[in-house]
All heavy atoms as an XYZ file, in Angstrom:
699
protein
N     -40.976    -43.554     86.448
C     -40.345    -44.071     87.592
C     -39.225    -42.989     88.064
O     -38.477    -42.510     87.239
C     -39.623    -45.422     87.257
C     -38.753    -45.954     88.430
C     -39.691    -46.492     89.573
C     -38.011    -47.152     87.923
N     -39.285    -42.666     89.357
C     -38.218    -41.801     89.913
C     -37.520    -42.563     91.017
O     -38.152    -43.352     91.800
C     -38.945    -40.546     90.503
N     -36.211    -42.428     91.061
C     -35.386    -43.081     92.056
C     -34.585    -42.125     92.845
O     -34.071    -41.179     92.323
C     -34.458    -44.199     91.397
C     -35.161    -45.279     90.591
C     -34.109    -46.101     89.884
C     -35.972    -46.160     91.503
N     -34.368    -42.454     94.123
C     -33.521    -41.574     94.940
C     -32.699    -42.558     95.901
O     -33.318    -43.248     96.672
C     -34.344    -40.602     95.821
C     -33.639    -39.852     96.940
C     -32.637    -38.825     96.239
C     -34.612    -39.135     97.797
N     -31.385    -42.566     95.799
C     -30.511    -43.379     96.576
C     -30.288    -42.551     97.936
O     -29.875    -41.348     97.798
C     -29.248    -43.733     95.949
C     -28.346    -44.740     96.804
C     -27.097    -45.056     96.092
C     -26.259    -46.086     96.849
N     -25.825    -45.637     98.167
N     -30.482    -43.179     99.018
C     -30.346    -42.443    100.371
C     -29.548    -43.405    101.252
O     -30.141    -44.202    101.961
C     -31.745    -42.160    100.936
C     -31.753    -41.526    102.270
O     -30.798    -40.969    102.593
O     -32.741    -41.623    102.935
N     -28.170    -43.367    101.247
C     -27.464    -44.247    102.017
C     -27.657    -45.701    101.654
O     -27.519    -46.074    100.494
N     -28.167    -46.529    102.549
C     -28.450    -47.920    102.307
C     -29.802    -48.193    101.896
O     -30.371    -49.251    101.781
C     -28.138    -48.782    103.517
C     -26.687    -48.840    103.820
O     -25.866    -48.613    102.902
O     -26.325    -49.096    104.999
N     -30.586    -47.085    101.507
C     -31.930    -47.163    101.130
C     -32.174    -46.600     99.674
O     -31.415    -45.798     99.314
C     -32.855    -46.402    102.132
C     -32.902    -46.991    103.472
C     -33.742    -46.124    104.392
N     -33.257    -44.797    104.413
C     -33.554    -43.851    105.308
N     -34.497    -44.160    106.173
N     -33.082    -42.634    105.275
N     -33.236    -47.040     99.080
C     -33.591    -46.672     97.717
C     -35.085    -46.210     97.847
O     -35.832    -46.993     98.330
C     -33.415    -47.686     96.634
C     -33.869    -47.240     95.299
C     -32.902    -46.323     94.690
C     -33.991    -48.498     94.432
N     -35.364    -44.987     97.445
C     -36.796    -44.557     97.377
C     -37.222    -44.680     95.903
O     -36.473    -44.238     94.968
C     -36.899    -43.076     97.761
C     -36.551    -42.854     99.225
C     -35.374    -43.028     99.844
C     -37.428    -42.168    100.099
N     -35.508    -42.577    101.186
C     -36.678    -42.052    101.332
C     -38.737    -41.704    100.123
C     -37.244    -41.436    102.482
C     -39.205    -41.064    101.232
C     -38.534    -41.036    102.459
N     -38.266    -45.319     95.666
C     -38.797    -45.384     94.291
C     -40.196    -44.802     94.190
O     -41.017    -45.093     95.121
C     -38.828    -46.876     93.794
O     -39.686    -47.673     94.523
N     -40.528    -44.169     93.111
C     -41.795    -43.553     92.929
C     -42.381    -44.075     91.617
O     -41.679    -44.358     90.705
C     -41.690    -42.043     92.844
N     -43.704    -44.218     91.617
C     -44.298    -44.941     90.465
C     -45.632    -44.345     89.985
O     -46.111    -43.483     90.504
C     -44.452    -46.420     90.794
O     -45.387    -46.551     91.791
N     -46.089    -44.974     88.939
C     -47.304    -44.658     88.255
C     -48.523    -44.760     89.199
O     -49.483    -44.012     88.999
C     -47.547    -45.564     87.067
C     -46.601    -45.462     85.984
C     -46.908    -44.216     84.986
O     -48.010    -43.875     84.906
O     -45.975    -43.750     84.401
N     -48.580    -45.653     90.138
C     -49.702    -45.836     91.002
C     -49.817    -44.837     92.147
O     -50.746    -44.936     93.005
C     -49.741    -47.285     91.571
C     -48.630    -47.631     92.526
O     -47.813    -46.711     92.848
O     -48.559    -48.728     92.961
N     -48.952    -43.867     92.199
C     -49.014    -42.811     93.180
C     -48.245    -43.180     94.474
O     -48.283    -42.322     95.454
N     -47.626    -44.316     94.500
C     -46.919    -44.707     95.769
C     -45.441    -44.430     95.674
O     -44.902    -44.278     94.613
C     -47.104    -46.187     96.062
O     -46.532    -46.970     94.987
C     -48.572    -46.596     96.241
N     -44.868    -44.291     96.863
C     -43.364    -44.137     97.006
C     -42.998    -45.299     97.918
O     -43.627    -45.527     99.023
C     -43.046    -42.830     97.694
C     -43.417    -41.620     96.809
C     -41.540    -42.741     97.914
C     -43.371    -40.362     97.554
N     -42.024    -46.162     97.493
C     -41.618    -47.256     98.266
C     -40.189    -47.025     98.718
O     -39.431    -46.613     97.845
C     -41.831    -48.577     97.458
C     -43.289    -48.813     97.146
C     -43.458    -50.007     96.223
N     -44.824    -50.029     95.775
C     -45.764    -50.873     96.323
N     -45.441    -51.667     97.323
N     -46.955    -50.871     95.883
N     -39.943    -47.464     99.835
C     -38.507    -47.447    100.319
C     -38.003    -48.840    100.635
O     -38.689    -49.740    101.138
C     -38.449    -46.651    101.718
C     -38.917    -45.146    101.526
C     -37.034    -46.607    102.219
C     -40.332    -44.931    101.811
N     -36.728    -49.041    100.041
C     -36.151    -50.382     99.942
C     -34.844    -50.365    100.620
O     -34.044    -49.388    100.634
C     -35.899    -50.806     98.576
C     -37.147    -50.773     97.676
C     -37.614    -49.700     97.014
C     -38.080    -51.797     97.452
N     -38.771    -50.027     96.362
C     -39.085    -51.329     96.541
C     -38.180    -53.176     97.846
C     -40.138    -52.115     96.108
C     -39.218    -53.913     97.388
C     -40.194    -53.368     96.498
N     -34.453    -51.497    101.306
C     -33.110    -51.624    101.905
C     -32.244    -52.212    100.729
O     -32.429    -53.287    100.275
C     -33.201    -52.639    103.022
C     -31.791    -52.823    103.712
O     -30.833    -53.085    102.999
N     -31.780    -52.812    105.013
N     -31.221    -51.450    100.417
C     -30.390    -51.801     99.255
C     -29.426    -53.037     99.615
O     -29.067    -53.749     98.681
C     -29.441    -50.634     98.911
C     -30.169    -49.520     98.065
C     -29.193    -48.389     97.827
C     -30.625    -50.045     96.732
N     -29.167    -53.296    100.887
C     -28.298    -54.375    101.351
C     -29.029    -55.721    101.265
O     -28.413    -56.738    100.927
C     -27.686    -54.094    102.705
C     -26.911    -52.834    102.885
C     -26.428    -52.700    104.256
C     -25.694    -52.861    101.935
N     -30.297    -55.677    101.630
C     -31.084    -56.862    101.747
C     -32.165    -57.100    100.573
O     -32.649    -58.175    100.480
C     -31.829    -57.016    103.081
O     -32.884    -55.979    103.169
C     -30.908    -56.895    104.227
N     -32.456    -55.979     99.976
C     -33.582    -56.043     98.966
C     -34.951    -55.939     99.628
O     -35.892    -56.029     98.928
N     -34.957    -55.873    100.988
C     -36.228    -55.864    101.673
C     -36.973    -54.534    101.492
O     -36.425    -53.450    101.464
C     -35.952    -56.032    103.164
C     -37.166    -56.065    104.015
C     -36.803    -56.214    105.540
O     -35.582    -56.170    105.837
O     -37.719    -56.200    106.328
N     -38.262    -54.661    101.376
C     -39.234    -53.538    101.252
C     -39.470    -53.009    102.696
O     -39.726    -53.768    103.552
C     -40.578    -54.046    100.741
C     -41.594    -52.947    100.697
N     -42.663    -52.945    101.617
C     -41.799    -51.805     99.922
C     -43.427    -51.930    101.348
N     -42.836    -51.239    100.335
N     -39.084    -51.761    102.935
C     -39.130    -51.177    104.301
C     -40.421    -50.451    104.562
O     -41.067    -50.624    105.634
C     -38.013    -50.175    104.493
C     -36.628    -50.816    104.323
C     -38.073    -49.460    105.845
C     -35.493    -49.867    104.291
N     -40.931    -49.666    103.628
C     -42.081    -48.822    103.853
C     -42.746    -48.384    102.556
O     -42.123    -48.362    101.547
C     -41.664    -47.574    104.638
C     -42.812    -46.780    105.171
N     -43.478    -47.273    106.287
C     -43.327    -45.599    104.853
C     -44.448    -46.306    106.568
N     -44.374    -45.327    105.687
N     -44.096    -48.092    102.585
C     -44.818    -47.573    101.362
C     -45.525    -46.354    101.851
O     -46.081    -46.228    102.969
C     -45.775    -48.622    100.891
C     -46.362    -48.156     99.545
C     -46.802    -49.007    101.929
C     -47.152    -49.203     98.775
N     -45.464    -45.332    101.064
C     -46.117    -44.029    101.226
C     -47.136    -43.777    100.108
O     -46.845    -44.023     98.899
C     -45.050    -42.859    101.145
C     -43.992    -43.045    102.266
C     -45.730    -41.548    101.273
C     -42.887    -42.082    102.198
N     -48.332    -43.433    100.543
C     -49.485    -43.227     99.584
C     -50.059    -41.855     99.691
O     -51.249    -41.717    100.108
C     -50.502    -44.319     99.715
O     -50.010    -45.587     99.565
N     -49.335    -40.799     99.448
C     -49.818    -39.376     99.645
C     -50.230    -38.797     98.301
O     -50.967    -37.844     98.369
C     -48.739    -38.547    100.225
C     -48.452    -38.856    101.678
C     -49.558    -38.489    102.654
O     -50.258    -37.568    102.362
O     -49.722    -39.158    103.666
N     -49.894    -39.409     97.183
C     -50.265    -38.780     95.907
C     -51.445    -39.499     95.328
O     -51.589    -40.690     95.526
C     -49.086    -38.835     94.903
C     -47.980    -37.835     95.222
N     -48.041    -36.513     94.794
C     -46.891    -37.960     95.836
C     -47.002    -35.912     95.208
N     -46.242    -36.764     95.851
N     -52.270    -38.872     94.557
C     -53.455    -39.441     93.932
C     -53.161    -39.828     92.522
O     -54.114    -40.285     91.791
C     -54.633    -38.510     94.018
O     -54.465    -37.313     93.313
N     -51.970    -39.701     92.043
C     -51.535    -40.036     90.615
C     -50.071    -40.255     90.581
O     -49.426    -40.312     91.637
N     -49.624    -40.427     89.372
C     -48.147    -40.792     89.216
C     -47.308    -39.788     89.916
O     -47.465    -38.632     89.862
C     -47.835    -40.787     87.644
C     -46.425    -41.040     87.354
C     -46.179    -41.164     85.810
N     -46.935    -40.226     85.071
C     -46.308    -39.077     84.469
N     -45.009    -38.923     84.646
N     -47.028    -38.323     83.762
N     -46.253    -40.328     90.652
C     -45.262    -39.530     91.282
C     -44.096    -39.305     90.264
O     -43.592    -40.288     89.657
C     -44.675    -40.165     92.512
C     -43.626    -39.297     93.239
C     -45.839    -40.547     93.461
N     -43.773    -38.009     89.983
C     -42.776    -37.736     88.935
C     -41.333    -37.480     89.328
O     -40.478    -37.624     88.545
C     -43.268    -36.424     88.210
O     -43.538    -35.363     89.105
C     -44.628    -36.801     87.484
N     -41.163    -37.132     90.629
C     -39.776    -36.843     91.026
C     -39.631    -37.006     92.539
O     -40.602    -36.833     93.284
C     -39.281    -35.518     90.639
O     -39.837    -34.499     91.449
N     -38.373    -37.291     92.935
C     -37.969    -37.385     94.380
C     -36.702    -36.557     94.539
O     -35.782    -36.676     93.804
C     -37.768    -38.780     94.775
C     -38.888    -39.763     94.752
C     -38.471    -41.161     94.893
C     -39.887    -39.392     95.849
N     -36.602    -35.678     95.569
C     -35.436    -34.889     95.833
C     -35.177    -34.928     97.308
O     -36.148    -34.755     98.072
C     -35.710    -33.408     95.317
O     -35.986    -33.441     93.962
C     -34.367    -32.625     95.591
N     -33.979    -35.104     97.829
C     -33.660    -35.085     99.229
C     -32.846    -33.805     99.569
O     -31.844    -33.528     98.814
C     -32.847    -36.342     99.634
C     -32.542    -36.335    101.120
C     -31.807    -37.478    101.591
C     -31.491    -37.413    103.142
N     -30.779    -38.555    103.558
N     -33.251    -33.092    100.536
C     -32.609    -31.904    101.020
C     -32.692    -31.818    102.508
O     -33.769    -31.795    103.053
C     -33.254    -30.653    100.447
C     -33.284    -30.680     98.917
C     -32.583    -29.358    100.897
C     -34.211    -29.627     98.185
N     -31.554    -31.834    103.167
C     -31.426    -31.620    104.608
C     -32.459    -32.520    105.464
O     -33.258    -32.011    106.184
C     -31.606    -30.197    104.975
C     -30.643    -29.228    104.421
C     -31.021    -27.794    104.724
C     -29.236    -29.545    104.997
N     -32.400    -33.762    105.254
C     -33.223    -34.719    106.069
C     -34.660    -34.761    105.665
O     -35.515    -35.311    106.317
N     -34.992    -34.191    104.544
C     -36.340    -34.163    104.011
C     -36.388    -34.763    102.567
O     -35.451    -34.480    101.861
C     -36.956    -32.748    104.010
C     -36.970    -32.004    105.246
C     -37.906    -32.645    106.274
N     -38.046    -31.797    107.503
C     -37.477    -32.119    108.620
N     -36.765    -33.199    108.719
N     -37.594    -31.422    109.699
N     -37.404    -35.476    102.255
C     -37.582    -35.934    100.842
C     -38.854    -35.276    100.342
O     -39.865    -35.295    100.902
C     -37.708    -37.478    100.806
C     -37.981    -37.924     99.411
C     -36.390    -38.098    101.241
N     -38.703    -34.672     99.135
C     -39.796    -33.944     98.462
C     -40.140    -34.804     97.342
O     -39.391    -35.319     96.545
C     -39.383    -32.613     98.046
C     -39.013    -31.675     99.196
C     -37.726    -31.673     99.725
C     -39.975    -30.863     99.792
C     -37.442    -30.897    100.818
C     -39.697    -29.973    100.806
C     -38.352    -30.059    101.317
O     -38.049    -29.228    102.385
N     -41.484    -34.952     97.128
C     -42.060    -35.714     95.935
C     -42.919    -34.771     95.162
O     -43.627    -33.907     95.795
C     -42.745    -36.978     96.349
O     -43.833    -36.688     97.167
N     -43.040    -34.957     93.868
C     -43.957    -34.206     93.026
C     -44.726    -35.156     92.218
O     -44.354    -36.300     92.012
C     -43.192    -33.223     92.159
O     -42.349    -33.968     91.188
C     -42.319    -32.248     92.884
N     -45.888    -34.685     91.751
C     -46.714    -35.601     90.969
C     -47.694    -34.977     90.014
O     -47.844    -33.738     89.991
N     -48.351    -35.827     89.195
C     -49.379    -35.371     88.230
C     -50.571    -34.869     88.950
O     -51.462    -34.273     88.342
C     -49.699    -36.475     87.198
C     -48.478    -36.883     86.420
C     -50.293    -37.686     87.916
N     -50.704    -35.108     90.232
C     -51.854    -34.607     91.072
C     -51.621    -33.096     91.446
O     -52.422    -32.614     92.151
C     -52.140    -35.424     92.316
C     -50.856    -35.517     93.202
O     -49.919    -34.920     92.971
O     -51.097    -36.191     94.307
N     -50.585    -32.529     90.915
C     -50.256    -31.097     91.032
C     -49.897    -30.754     92.551
O     -50.148    -29.640     93.008
C     -51.461    -30.251     90.564
C     -51.738    -30.496     89.121
C     -52.883    -29.711     88.693
N     -54.114    -30.089     89.383
C     -55.303    -29.629     89.082
N     -55.488    -28.767     88.141
N     -56.386    -30.126     89.812
N     -49.227    -31.696     93.236
C     -48.868    -31.413     94.618
C     -47.324    -31.667     94.803
O     -46.769    -32.430     94.035
C     -49.639    -32.289     95.599
O     -49.306    -33.685     95.375
C     -51.089    -32.041     95.546
N     -46.826    -30.993     95.779
C     -45.419    -31.314     96.310
C     -45.657    -31.793     97.686
O     -46.338    -31.093     98.520
C     -44.570    -30.051     96.343
C     -44.475    -29.479     94.887
C     -43.197    -30.318     96.889
C     -43.872    -28.056     94.807
N     -45.137    -32.912     98.076
C     -45.175    -33.487     99.446
C     -43.814    -33.462    100.042
O     -42.775    -33.742     99.314
C     -45.773    -34.836     99.400
S     -47.473    -34.968     98.790
N     -43.751    -33.289    101.320
C     -42.538    -33.281    102.049
C     -42.595    -34.410    103.145
O     -43.530    -34.442    103.892
C     -42.241    -31.930    102.752
S     -40.776    -31.872    103.740
N     -41.531    -35.190    103.218
C     -41.421    -36.333    104.149
C     -40.187    -36.270    104.967
O     -39.053    -35.883    104.453
C     -41.505    -37.700    103.415
C     -42.633    -37.811    102.441
C     -42.538    -37.536    101.074
C     -43.891    -38.213    102.967
C     -43.611    -37.670    100.209
C     -44.979    -38.378    102.089
C     -44.836    -38.068    100.751
N     -40.289    -36.695    106.292
C     -39.025    -36.900    107.016
C     -38.347    -38.111    106.507
O     -38.969    -39.194    106.217
C     -39.435    -37.041    108.493
C     -38.256    -37.062    109.428
N     -37.601    -38.200    109.718
C     -37.662    -36.075    109.986
C     -36.562    -37.914    110.532
N     -36.609    -36.621    110.762
N     -37.046    -38.096    106.286
C     -36.309    -39.116    105.639
C     -36.132    -40.400    106.582
O     -35.646    -41.354    106.101
C     -35.009    -38.679    105.103
C     -33.975    -38.297    106.132
O     -34.306    -38.102    107.261
O     -32.798    -38.182    105.763
N     -36.385    -40.281    107.839
C     -36.185    -41.436    108.787
C     -37.556    -42.008    109.097
O     -37.746    -43.256    109.120
C     -35.434    -41.022    110.056
C     -33.977    -40.696    109.798
C     -33.125    -41.840    109.255
O     -33.469    -43.028    109.654
O     -32.224    -41.657    108.560
N     -38.480    -41.193    109.529
C     -39.846    -41.678    110.002
C     -40.748    -41.849    108.882
O     -41.836    -42.550    108.940
C     -40.463    -40.693    110.968
O     -40.912    -39.496    110.292
N     -40.452    -41.293    107.677
C     -41.240    -41.384    106.499
C     -42.648    -40.611    106.648
O     -43.490    -40.690    105.778
C     -41.458    -42.836    105.945
C     -40.273    -43.604    105.935
C     -40.206    -44.822    106.678
C     -39.134    -43.197    105.244
C     -39.088    -45.598    106.679
C     -38.006    -43.990    105.221
C     -37.955    -45.181    105.921
N     -42.782    -39.869    107.726
C     -44.038    -39.129    107.951
C     -44.126    -37.923    107.028
O     -43.144    -37.207    106.714
C     -44.004    -38.603    109.413
C     -45.182    -37.881    109.794
C     -45.088    -37.343    111.206
C     -46.382    -36.500    111.536
N     -46.272    -35.967    112.872
N     -45.391    -37.763    106.561
C     -45.653    -36.586    105.692
C     -45.646    -35.348    106.555
O     -46.367    -35.220    107.508
C     -46.933    -36.696    105.004
S     -47.390    -35.284    103.852
N     -44.774    -34.394    106.283
C     -44.638    -33.100    106.997
C     -45.469    -32.030    106.427
O     -45.657    -30.972    107.058
C     -43.203    -32.737    107.119
C     -42.207    -33.826    107.736
C     -40.764    -33.343    107.637
C     -42.604    -34.107    109.134
N     -45.938    -32.180    105.226
C     -46.690    -31.159    104.627
C     -46.883    -31.348    103.166
O     -46.150    -32.170    102.509
N     -47.827    -30.587    102.600
C     -47.985    -30.748    101.034
C     -48.427    -29.366    100.569
O     -49.063    -28.624    101.267
C     -49.034    -31.756    100.780
C     -50.275    -31.789    101.484
C     -51.211    -33.044    101.268
N     -51.587    -33.240     99.925
C     -51.365    -34.383     99.266
N     -50.885    -35.358     99.941
N     -51.682    -34.538     98.019
N     -48.005    -29.139     99.397
C     -48.319    -27.854     98.686
C     -49.140    -28.115     97.440
O     -48.813    -28.930     96.686
C     -46.996    -27.097     98.315
O     -47.269    -25.932     97.556
N     -50.292    -27.446     97.302
C     -51.168    -27.588     96.200
C     -51.377    -26.258     95.549
O     -51.157    -25.208     96.112
C     -52.474    -28.236     96.556
C     -52.327    -29.564     97.174
C     -53.593    -30.147     97.660
O     -54.299    -29.484     98.481
N     -53.892    -31.354     97.270
N     -51.868    -26.211     94.290
C     -52.176    -24.970     93.692
C     -51.632    -24.749     92.252
O     -51.998    -23.767     91.613
N     -50.832    -25.728     91.740
C     -50.337    -25.626     90.436
C     -51.485    -25.927     89.452
O     -52.384    -26.711     89.726
C     -49.110    -26.558     90.188
C     -47.848    -26.181     90.978
N     -46.984    -25.384     90.455
C     -47.523    -26.471     92.231
C     -45.989    -25.158     91.200
N     -46.245    -25.806     92.308
N     -51.340    -25.313     88.293
C     -52.380    -25.500     87.209
C     -52.246    -26.790     86.446
O     -53.142    -27.346     85.864
C     -52.372    -24.316     86.308
C     -52.917    -23.018     86.855
O     -53.705    -23.170     87.870
O     -52.523    -21.906     86.442
N     -51.045    -27.326     86.462
C     -50.685    -28.547     85.748
C     -49.801    -29.386     86.590
O     -49.423    -29.092     87.755
N     -49.479    -30.625     86.056
C     -48.730    -31.486     86.908
C     -47.254    -30.980     87.020
O     -46.738    -30.186     86.231
C     -48.725    -32.946     86.431
C     -48.136    -33.172     85.049
C     -46.828    -33.485     84.883
C     -48.908    -33.311     83.947
C     -46.201    -33.744     83.718
C     -48.389    -33.554     82.726
C     -47.049    -33.811     82.553
O     -46.460    -34.087     81.381
N     -46.620    -31.477     88.098
C     -45.236    -31.011     88.377
C     -44.300    -32.097     87.963
O     -44.302    -33.202     88.387
C     -45.156    -30.711     89.893
C     -46.231    -29.756     90.329
C     -43.781    -30.162     90.282
C     -46.411    -29.643     91.813
N     -43.243    -31.721     87.164
C     -42.259    -32.688     86.711
C     -41.060    -32.863     87.602
O     -40.569    -33.934     87.695
C     -41.680    -32.233     85.381
C     -42.726    -32.344     84.189
O     -43.421    -33.379     84.177
N     -42.760    -31.422     83.345
N     -40.660    -31.780     88.302
C     -39.452    -31.814     89.039
C     -39.427    -30.844     90.212
O     -40.208    -29.790     90.180
C     -38.284    -31.650     88.207
C     -36.933    -31.880     88.802
N     -36.494    -33.152     88.992
C     -35.951    -31.112     89.194
C     -35.291    -33.112     89.550
N     -34.925    -31.881     89.764
N     -38.649    -31.069     91.228
C     -38.568    -30.100     92.354
C     -37.042    -29.914     92.625
O     -36.171    -30.777     92.597
C     -39.124    -30.787     93.618
C     -38.944    -29.907     94.819
C     -39.939    -28.984     95.124
C     -37.940    -30.079     95.752
C     -39.847    -28.175     96.285
C     -37.770    -29.306     96.815
C     -38.775    -28.332     97.114
N     -36.647    -28.572     92.759
C     -35.353    -28.187     93.073
C     -35.367    -26.988     93.978
O     -36.172    -26.125     93.882
C     -34.537    -27.859     91.766
N     -34.427    -26.927     94.911
C     -34.267    -25.817     95.826
C     -33.125    -24.989     95.276
O     -32.044    -25.345     95.059
C     -33.941    -26.297     97.215
C     -33.922    -25.247     98.317
C     -35.293    -24.498     98.410
C     -33.520    -25.842     99.669
N     -33.495    -23.712     94.963
C     -32.566    -22.801     94.338
C     -32.043    -21.831     95.428
O     -32.752    -21.397     96.223
C     -33.248    -21.897     93.251
C     -34.002    -22.756     92.249
C     -32.248    -20.921     92.619
C     -33.147    -23.470     91.219
N     -30.672    -21.634     95.439
C     -30.074    -20.726     96.329
C     -29.846    -21.275     97.746
O     -29.606    -20.529     98.668
N     -29.970    -22.626     97.966
C     -29.664    -23.268     99.125
C     -28.155    -23.360     99.419
O     -27.392    -23.757     98.535
C     -30.343    -24.618     99.242
C     -30.019    -25.288    100.504
N     -30.556    -25.049    101.705
C     -29.209    -26.365    100.698
C     -30.099    -25.813    102.600
N     -29.285    -26.680    102.028
N     -27.701    -23.034    100.658
C     -26.271    -23.268    100.922
C     -26.049    -23.973    102.292
O     -26.934    -24.166    103.049
C     -25.586    -21.908    101.013
O     -26.180    -21.052    101.913
């Protein structure tokens, strides 16, 4: 399970390959994202984008308001545990 607090929202990632967005004030489920084909291992927010990684060896990028997938990167030999942007200012 990976969690990301984003203002009044919580992004949760799980074993079934989904990312769910929740309203922290009401507990209401806002949206579900199904871009990964396996367990989602991490969530990271950088400058209005949320990046997810998974055992399907992909990194996906989402807009943090529309939840639209903006792109995906594939090509790793194994699953990806974490995502970090190095040298960002």
